[in-house]
C-alpha positions as CSV (number, residue, x, y, z in Angstrom):
1,X,0.5,14.2,7.4
2,X,-1.8,11.4,8.6
3,X,-1.8,8.1,6.8
4,X,-5.4,6.8,6.9
5,X,-4.6,3.7,4.9
6,X,-1.3,2.3,3.7
7,X,-2.2,-0.3,1.1
8,X,-0.1,-2.6,-1.1
9,X,-2.0,-3.3,-4.3
10,X,-0.2,-4.4,-7.5
11,X,-3.0,-2.7,-9.4
12,X,-2.4,0.6,-7.5
13,X,-5.4,2.9,-7.9
14,X,-8.4,1.2,-9.5
15,X,-12.1,1.1,-9.1
16,X,-12.2,-0.8,-5.8
17,X,-9.7,1.5,-4.2
18,X,-11.3,4.6,-5.7
19,X,-14.8,3.8,-4.6
20,X,-14.9,1.4,-1.6
21,X,-11.7,2.2,0.2
22,X,-11.9,6.0,-0.2
23,X,-15.5,6.0,1.2
24,X,-14.3,4.0,4.2
25,X,-11.1,5.8,5.1
26,X,-12.1,9.3,3.8
27,X,-8.7,10.6,2.7
28,X,-8.3,14.0,1.2
29,X,-5.3,12.9,-0.8
30,X,-4.3,9.7,-2.6
31,X,-0.5,9.2,-2.9
32,X,0.6,6.5,-5.3
33,X,4.2,5.8,-4.5
34,X,6.1,4.1,-7.3
35,X,9.5,4.8,-8.8
36,X,8.3,3.0,-12.0
37,X,5.0,4.8,-12.5
38,X,6.7,8.2,-12.0
39,X,8.7,7.4,-15.1
40,X,5.6,6.2,-17.1
41,X,3.5,9.2,-18.2
42,X,0.6,7.1,-19.6
43,X,0.3,5.0,-16.3
44,X,0.6,8.1,-14.3
45,X,-2.1,9.9,-16.2
46,X,-4.5,6.9,-16.0
47,X,-3.9,6.5,-12.3
48,X,-4.6,10.2,-11.5
49,X,-7.8,10.0,-13.7
50,X,-9.0,7.0,-11.7
51,X,-9.2,9.0,-8.5
52,X,-12.7,10.0,-7.2
53,X,-13.7,13.6,-8.1
54,X,-13.4,14.8,-4.5
55,X,-10.0,13.4,-3.8
56,X,-6.8,14.6,-5.5
57,X,-4.3,11.9,-6.5
58,X,-0.6,12.3,-7.0
59,X,2.1,9.8,-8.2
60,X,5.4,10.3,-6.5
61,X,8.7,8.5,-6.0
62,X,9.7,6.7,-2.8
63,X,12.3,9.4,-2.1
64,X,9.7,12.2,-2.6
65,X,7.3,10.6,-0.2
66,X,10.0,10.2,2.4
67,X,10.8,13.9,2.0
68,X,7.3,15.3,2.3
69,X,6.1,13.0,5.1
70,X,7.6,15.2,7.8
71,X,7.2,18.5,5.9
72,X,4.7,20.7,7.9
73,X,3.3,22.0,4.6
74,X,1.5,18.6,4.2
75,X,0.2,18.4,7.8
76,X,-3.4,18.7,6.5
77,X,-3.1,15.6,4.3
78,X,-5.2,12.6,5.3
79,X,-3.5,10.1,2.9
80,X,-4.5,6.9,1.3
81,X,-1.0,5.6,0.5
82,X,-0.6,3.0,-2.3
83,X,2.5,1.0,-3.3
84,X,2.7,-1.9,-5.8
85,X,4.6,-4.2,-3.4
86,X,5.7,-4.7,0.1
87,X,9.3,-3.9,-0.7
88,X,8.4,-0.3,-1.6
89,X,6.3,0.0,1.6
90,X,9.3,-1.2,3.6
91,X,11.6,1.3,1.8
92,X,9.2,4.1,2.9
93,X,9.3,2.8,6.5
94,X,13.0,2.7,6.5
95,X,13.1,6.3,5.2
96,X,11.1,7.5,8.1
97,X,7.4,7.2,7.0
98,X,5.8,5.9,10.2
99,X,3.4,3.1,9.4
100,X,2.9,1.9,12.9
101,X,-0.4,3.8,13.3
102,X,-2.0,2.7,10.1
103,X,-0.3,-0.7,9.6
104,X,0.0,-2.1,6.1
105,X,-3.0,-3.5,4.3
106,X,-2.1,-6.0,1.6
107,X,-5.0,-6.0,-0.8
108,X,-3.8,-7.5,-4.0
109,X,-0.5,-9.0,-5.0
110,X,-0.6,-10.5,-8.5
111,X,0.4,-14.1,-9.0
112,X,3.6,-14.7,-10.9
113,X,6.0,-17.6,-11.2
114,X,7.5,-18.5,-7.8
115,X,4.6,-17.0,-5.8
116,X,2.1,-18.9,-3.7
117,X,-1.6,-17.8,-3.3
118,X,-2.2,-16.8,0.3
119,X,-5.8,-15.6,-0.4
120,X,-7.9,-15.2,-3.6
121,X,-6.1,-11.9,-4.3
122,X,-2.8,-12.1,-2.5
123,X,0.2,-14.1,-3.9
124,X,3.5,-14.0,-2.0
125,X,7.0,-15.3,-2.2
126,X,9.9,-15.6,0.3
127,X,10.8,-11.9,-0.2
128,X,7.3,-10.7,0.6
129,X,7.3,-12.8,3.7
130,X,10.7,-11.5,4.8
131,X,9.7,-7.9,4.3
132,X,6.4,-8.4,6.2
133,X,8.4,-10.0,9.0
134,X,10.8,-7.0,9.1
135,X,7.8,-4.6,9.3
136,X,6.1,-6.6,12.0
137,X,9.2,-6.9,14.2
138,X,9.3,-3.1,14.1
139,X,5.7,-2.7,15.3
140,X,3.9,-2.4,12.0
141,X,0.9,-4.8,11.6
142,X,0.7,-6.4,8.1
143,X,-2.7,-7.8,7.2
144,X,-4.4,-9.1,4.0
145,X,-7.8,-7.6,3.3
146,X,-9.3,-7.1,-0.1
147,X,-12.2,-4.9,0.8
148,X,-13.3,-3.2,4.1
149,X,-16.1,-5.7,4.7
150,X,-13.5,-8.6,4.7
151,X,-12.0,-9.6,8.0
152,X,-8.3,-8.5,8.1
153,X,-6.0,-11.6,8.3
154,X,-2.5,-11.6,9.7
155,X,-0.2,-11.8,6.6
156,X,2.5,-14.0,8.3
157,X,-0.1,-16.4,9.7
158,X,-1.4,-16.9,6.1
159,X,2.1,-17.4,4.8
160,X,2.9,-19.9,7.6
161,X,-0.3,-21.9,6.7
162,X,1.0,-22.1,3.1
163,X,4.5,-23.1,4.1
164,X,6.2,-19.8,3.3
165,X,7.2,-18.7,6.8
């Protein structure tokens, strides 16, 4: 399995990812990894339906992704990997999903109480910064980038400028 893009997006699979990002990274599979969405049949159905016609999408748990990552039956997969948050992406990394080649693209983290806006579409708190730091110290780049035409920005530099790191 090759990870073409590992993206954190609290909206998961939506129009921007389904159109712009899939045209850029050209995956043959979209894997939405979320323990919550696996349990929610409506969200699961809507996410799978949002995939472009030529790319199959699956919603799986963190544990399932960790199991299939090294399974040779999935060697032909060029994956656009999506999680809702940095914590789930880190859980995948800890479970053996190698993100060093792809890095982690943080495209959208919704604002909520206690979070600080790092960019127009990325809000973070101390936990997000701590997780990004853990990933980066293990060789995984973490950047904020909404769309491919945007310049990727170092996540921790953005957090430092806002007083979070």
